[in-house]
C-alpha positions in Angstrom: -148.2 32.3 -54.8 -148.1 35.2 -52.7 -146.6 38.4 -52.4 -144.5 38.8 -49.2 -143.2 42.1 -47.9 -139.9 43.2 -47.1 -138.1 40.8 -44.9 -140.4 37.2 -45.3 -140.7 34.5 -47.6 -143.6 32.8 -49.0 -143.6 29.5 -47.0 -146.5 27.6 -49.0 -148.6 26.3 -46.0 -147.8 28.7 -44.1 -147.9 31.7 -46.3 -144.9 34.9 -45.3 -142.9 33.9 -42.4 -139.6 35.5 -41.2 -136.6 34.1 -43.1 -135.5 32.2 -40.2 -138.6 30.4 -39.8 -138.9 29.0 -43.5 -137.9 25.5 -43.8 -135.9 23.5 -45.9 -136.6 22.0 -49.2 -137.5 18.4 -49.1 -137.5 17.4 -52.5 -137.4 13.2 -52.9 -136.1 12.8 -56.5 -137.3 9.5 -58.2 -134.5 7.8 -60.4 -131.7 8.2 -57.9 -133.3 9.8 -55.1 -132.6 12.1 -52.5 -133.5 15.7 -51.3 -132.9 18.8 -53.2 -132.0 21.9 -50.5 -132.4 25.0 -52.9 -130.7 28.2 -50.1 -131.0 32.0 -51.4 -128.6 34.9 -50.9 -129.5 38.7 -51.0 -132.7 39.6 -52.8 -134.5 37.7 -55.3 -136.7 34.9 -56.2 -136.5 31.3 -57.6 -138.8 29.0 -59.5 -138.8 25.6 -60.8 -139.6 23.9 -63.8 -141.8 21.6 -63.5 -144.0 23.5 -60.9 -143.3 23.3 -56.8 -140.4 25.9 -56.0 -141.9 29.6 -55.9 -139.6 30.9 -53.3 -138.4 34.9 -52.6 -135.9 36.2 -49.9 -136.2 39.8 -49.4 -133.7 39.9 -46.7 -130.3 41.9 -47.3 -128.0 40.0 -45.6 -125.8 37.3 -46.3 -127.4 34.5 -44.4 -128.8 32.0 -46.5 -133.0 31.5 -46.7 -133.8 28.0 -46.9 -136.9 27.3 -48.9 -140.0 25.9 -48.5 -140.4 22.1 -49.7 -141.5 20.6 -53.1 -141.2 17.1 -54.5 -140.4 16.5 -57.9 -139.7 13.2 -60.5 -136.9 13.5 -62.7 -134.7 16.5 -63.4 -135.5 20.2 -62.4 -135.0 23.8 -64.0 -134.7 26.0 -61.4 -134.6 30.1 -62.6 -133.6 32.9 -60.8 -135.0 36.0 -60.7 -133.0 39.3 -59.1 -134.7 42.0 -58.0 -133.3 44.8 -59.8 -135.6 47.3 -57.9 -132.6 46.9 -54.5 -129.8 47.0 -57.4 -129.2 43.4 -58.0 -128.6 42.3 -61.5 -127.3 39.3 -61.5 -127.2 35.9 -59.9 -124.5 33.1 -59.1 -125.2 29.5 -58.8 -123.1 27.5 -56.1 -124.0 23.7 -55.3 -124.7 20.6 -57.2 -126.1 22.5 -60.4 -125.4 19.4 -63.6 -125.5 22.8 -65.9 -126.1 26.3 -65.5 -127.3 28.7 -67.8 -126.6 32.2 -68.0 -128.3 34.6 -67.2 -130.2 32.6 -64.4 -130.8 28.8 -64.8 -129.3 25.8 -62.6 -130.8 22.5 -63.7 -130.2 19.5 -61.1 -130.3 16.0 -62.2 -132.6 13.5 -60.2 -130.1 12.6 -57.6 -131.0 15.8 -55.6 -128.1 17.6 -53.7 -127.7 21.2 -52.8 -127.8 24.6 -54.8 -127.8 28.6 -53.5 -128.5 31.4 -55.9 -126.7 34.6 -54.5 -128.0 37.3 -56.2 -125.7 40.4 -56.4 -125.0 43.4 -58.1 -122.5 42.3 -60.7 -119.2 42.6 -58.9 -119.6 39.0 -56.8 -118.3 40.5 -53.5 -120.9 39.2 -51.5 -121.1 35.7 -53.6 -118.0 33.6 -53.0 -117.6 30.8 -55.0 
């Protein structure tokens, strides 16, 4: 795990890179296969159980940032933590979550898909459904 400065994301193999340089997460999942694409909007971190995703977005802008590649077998639990130091207190998950558990978890079944974690201040104005 690496701590990156504002405006950078941690791309496992390459370290800290600008948010536009981070590649998509391409997770081949057994039992249905397919890619899992995880995007972050605004400031916060998403991690996974099992381990494999540990992605931080430090960009305040509305442009989604793709997380670095990871590979999983079976279902994946994604946990989002907004960066309260910058006023973000909540997360809105959209996409292919099979289950969303407040305050910040999304389970993705073994079929893969695309999910987005949008961090916000409780108003949802920057996080359309």
